[in-house]
C-alpha positions as CSV (number, residue, x, y, z in Angstrom):
1,X,103.7,91.5,137.7
2,X,101.5,90.7,140.8
3,X,98.7,89.6,138.5
4,X,101.0,87.2,136.8
5,X,102.2,85.7,140.1
6,X,98.6,85.4,141.3
7,X,97.3,83.8,138.2
8,X,100.3,81.4,138.3
9,X,99.9,80.6,142.0
10,X,99.9,76.8,141.4
11,X,102.7,77.1,138.8
12,X,106.1,76.4,140.5
13,X,108.2,78.6,138.3
14,X,107.4,81.8,136.5
15,X,109.9,83.7,134.3
16,X,109.5,87.0,132.6
17,X,110.5,86.9,129.0
18,X,112.1,89.7,127.0
19,X,111.3,90.8,123.4
20,X,113.0,93.6,121.4
21,X,110.4,96.2,122.5
22,X,110.7,95.5,126.3
23,X,111.9,98.5,128.3
24,X,113.8,98.5,131.5
25,X,114.3,94.7,131.5
26,X,116.8,93.5,134.1
27,X,117.5,89.8,133.4
28,X,119.1,87.6,135.9
29,X,118.9,84.3,134.1
30,X,120.3,83.5,130.6
31,X,119.9,80.5,128.3
32,X,122.1,79.7,125.3
33,X,119.9,79.5,122.2
34,X,122.8,79.6,119.6
35,X,121.7,76.3,118.1
36,X,118.0,77.2,117.7
37,X,118.0,80.9,116.9
38,X,117.3,80.3,113.2
39,X,114.4,78.0,114.1
40,X,113.0,80.6,116.5
41,X,113.1,83.3,113.8
42,X,111.4,80.9,111.4
43,X,108.6,80.2,113.9
44,X,108.0,83.9,114.5
45,X,107.6,84.3,110.7
46,X,104.9,81.7,110.7
47,X,102.6,84.0,112.7
48,X,101.0,86.4,110.2
49,X,99.9,88.7,113.1
50,X,103.6,89.3,113.9
51,X,104.6,90.4,110.4
52,X,103.4,94.0,111.0
53,X,105.4,94.3,114.2
54,X,108.7,95.8,113.4
55,X,110.3,94.8,116.8
56,X,109.8,91.1,115.9
57,X,111.6,91.2,112.6
58,X,114.5,88.8,112.4
59,X,117.2,91.5,112.8
60,X,115.7,92.7,116.0
61,X,115.3,89.3,117.5
62,X,118.7,88.1,116.5
63,X,120.3,91.4,117.5
64,X,118.8,91.3,121.0
65,X,120.0,87.7,121.5
66,X,123.5,88.6,120.3
67,X,123.5,91.6,122.7
68,X,122.5,89.4,125.6
69,X,125.2,86.8,124.7
70,X,127.9,89.5,124.8
71,X,126.4,90.9,128.0
72,X,126.7,87.5,129.8
73,X,130.5,87.3,129.0
74,X,130.3,83.5,129.5
75,X,132.0,82.4,126.3
76,X,132.9,83.6,122.9
77,X,131.2,80.4,121.6
78,X,127.8,81.5,122.9
79,X,126.4,83.7,120.2
80,X,122.7,84.0,121.0
81,X,121.1,84.1,124.5
82,X,117.5,84.4,125.8
83,X,117.3,86.5,128.9
84,X,114.7,86.0,131.7
85,X,113.6,87.8,134.8
86,X,112.7,85.4,137.6
87,X,109.3,86.2,139.0
88,X,108.8,83.0,141.1
89,X,111.1,80.0,141.5
90,X,110.5,76.8,143.4
91,X,113.4,74.4,144.0
92,X,113.7,70.8,145.2
93,X,116.1,70.0,148.0
94,X,118.9,69.3,145.5
95,X,118.2,72.8,144.0
96,X,116.8,71.6,140.8
97,X,113.6,73.2,139.5
98,X,110.4,71.9,141.1
99,X,108.4,70.3,138.2
100,X,104.8,71.4,137.5
101,X,102.5,69.0,139.0
102,X,98.9,68.1,138.3
103,X,96.7,69.9,140.8
104,X,94.0,68.1,142.6
105,X,91.7,69.7,145.1
106,X,93.3,67.9,148.1
107,X,96.8,68.8,147.0
108,X,96.8,72.6,147.0
109,X,99.7,72.9,149.5
110,X,103.3,73.3,148.5
111,X,105.2,70.2,149.9
112,X,107.3,70.9,153.0
113,X,110.6,69.8,151.3
114,X,110.2,72.6,148.6
115,X,112.0,75.9,148.8
116,X,109.8,78.7,147.1
117,X,110.9,82.3,146.4
118,X,108.7,85.0,144.9
119,X,110.5,88.1,143.6
120,X,108.7,91.4,143.8
């Protein structure tokens, strides 16, 4: 995890993503993907290298997203959810995500109005 944070030191937000083979994953952020789950499965199928990976078959991916939807207990209308672990989050004053910015050599400092958290 520290290597990910270090390599993304100029990236304002870093989220860990879960796949069906991930172990001991403790998500803290959830995103409703009910309207795009079939597209996601279709895109995974396009990658020939993923065909041999049992944990990426459509049943595993859909099952995990359904499990996370139930786990959130947000609504019975939310059927599929992506789960994320926050590794680094940078917020504007209004608590919206700080957008990725183009890095120039003179601009390597985080602006003073930004709130930055790194989770370890």
